[in-house]
Structure formats: structure tokens, C-alpha cells
C-alpha positions as CSV (number, residue, x, y, z in Angstrom):
1,M,-4.8,2.6,18.3
2,P,-2.8,3.1,15.0
3,K,-2.9,6.6,13.4
4,I,-4.3,6.5,9.9
5,I,-2.6,8.4,7.1
6,K,-4.8,11.3,6.2
7,E,-2.3,13.3,4.2
8,L,-0.3,11.7,1.4
9,P,2.9,13.4,0.1
10,S,3.2,14.1,-3.5
11,T,4.5,16.6,-6.0
12,V,2.9,18.9,-8.6
13,T,4.6,20.2,-11.7
14,E,3.9,23.9,-12.5
15,V,4.8,25.1,-16.0
16,D,5.2,28.8,-16.5
17,A,4.4,30.8,-19.6
18,D,7.9,30.2,-21.0
19,G,7.5,26.4,-20.7
20,R,9.8,26.0,-17.6
21,A,8.6,23.3,-15.4
22,T,9.0,23.5,-11.6
23,I,8.3,20.5,-9.4
24,K,6.9,21.5,-6.0
25,P,5.9,19.4,-3.0
26,M,2.2,19.0,-2.2
27,S,-0.1,16.6,-0.4
28,W,-3.6,15.4,-0.7
29,K,-6.0,13.8,1.7
30,L,-7.6,10.3,1.6
31,V,-10.8,9.5,3.4
32,P,-10.0,6.9,6.1
33,P,-11.6,3.4,6.0
34,P,-14.7,2.6,8.1
35,K,-14.0,2.0,11.7
36,D,-14.7,-1.8,11.5
37,H,-12.3,-2.3,8.6
38,C,-8.6,-2.7,8.4
39,L,-6.7,0.6,8.8
40,V,-4.1,-0.5,6.3
41,C,-6.1,-1.9,3.4
42,A,-9.7,-0.7,4.1
43,R,-11.1,-4.2,3.8
44,K,-12.9,-6.1,6.6
45,H,-10.7,-9.0,7.5
46,P,-9.1,-10.7,10.6
47,P,-5.9,-9.0,11.6
48,E,-3.9,-12.2,11.0
49,D,-4.9,-12.4,7.3
50,P,-3.1,-10.6,4.5
51,H,-4.2,-7.1,3.5
52,D,-6.1,-6.9,0.2
53,V,-3.5,-5.8,-2.3
54,Q,-6.3,-5.2,-4.9
55,Q,-8.0,-2.5,-2.7
56,I,-7.6,1.0,-4.2
57,Y,-7.1,2.4,-0.7
58,Y,-4.2,0.0,0.0
59,Q,-2.6,0.6,-3.5
60,T,-3.0,4.4,-3.2
61,C,-1.5,4.7,0.3
62,F,1.2,2.2,-0.5
63,Q,2.3,3.9,-3.7
64,A,2.3,7.3,-2.0
65,M,4.3,6.2,1.0
66,V,6.7,3.6,-0.5
67,G,7.0,4.8,-4.1
68,R,6.0,1.6,-5.8
69,P,2.9,-0.6,-6.3
70,A,2.1,-2.9,-3.4
71,T,2.6,-6.6,-4.0
72,W,1.1,-9.8,-2.4
73,A,4.4,-10.2,-0.6
74,D,3.9,-6.8,1.0
75,A,0.2,-7.5,1.8
76,M,1.2,-10.6,3.8
77,A,4.5,-9.5,5.3
78,H,2.8,-9.2,8.7
79,C,1.3,-12.7,8.6
80,S,2.5,-15.8,10.4
81,D,4.7,-18.2,8.4
82,K,1.8,-20.7,8.1
83,I,-0.6,-18.1,6.6
84,K,2.1,-16.9,4.3
85,R,2.7,-20.5,3.0
86,V,-1.0,-21.1,2.4
87,W,-1.6,-17.8,0.6
88,T,1.7,-17.9,-1.4
89,E,0.9,-21.4,-2.7
90,V,-2.7,-20.4,-3.8
91,L,-1.5,-17.2,-5.4
92,H,1.3,-19.0,-7.3
93,K,-1.2,-21.7,-8.5
94,T,-3.6,-19.0,-9.8
95,G,-0.9,-16.9,-11.4
96,H,-1.5,-13.9,-9.0
97,W,1.7,-13.9,-6.9
98,S,3.6,-10.7,-6.9
99,E,6.7,-9.5,-5.0
100,P,8.8,-6.3,-4.7
101,P,11.2,-5.6,-7.5
102,N,15.0,-6.2,-7.6
103,G,15.0,-8.3,-4.4
104,E,13.6,-5.4,-2.3
105,A,12.2,-6.6,1.0
106,P,8.4,-6.6,1.5
107,V,7.0,-3.7,3.5
108,K,5.0,-4.8,6.5
109,H,3.0,-1.7,7.4
110,H,3.2,1.6,5.5
111,G,1.8,4.8,6.9
112,V,0.4,3.4,10.2
113,E,2.2,4.8,13.2
């Protein structure tokens, strides 16, 4: 069974009395999704379907682990070519398609070991 991210890496900026800023590593915890939901996006869906890029859990984990917002291309990177074609067509038609910046490859699974 995949291991869920429970601790997300981040940084904190401390400013001293003289106004000097120091950036320090830190982390924070995120409550895992319910057991019957997707471990990556926290929505209940068949494993072959795309993750829900609009879920706050998915966006938060993705941003923390990858360093950029998740896109629909990322959310369906694990899907079959047939499912990708169907979803991509609908998302383009409705104006919701999104993909990684600057030709960056979509990320299949972030934070699940």
C-alpha cells in the first residue's frame, strides 16, 4: 500500500529586531484522506480516472512536493491513452485544460512512495 505524505517540506522566514531575514527549513502536517478515497487527490474515484486537480488536498501536496501548481496534465499523467484523449478533449472544449509551464513534463505521482 502506498505511503501517504504526512509531513510537507516548507520554509519559514524569521526576521530579527534589526530587520534581517533568515529563511529556515520547516515542515507541516496534512491530515490524510479517508481510507476509501484516492491517496493522491483525496477524492473517491476509480484508480484509472484522473486525479481531481481542483481538490485542495491535491493542490497543497503537489505544490509542496513539486514546487508549482498541479495541472490537468499532471492529474491524468497516470491514465491510459484512451482516458487521456477523452478528458483532454472535454477539458479543452470547456476551457479548463492546463499543463505544466515551459514544456515541463507532467508529474504522475507526487509524494506517494
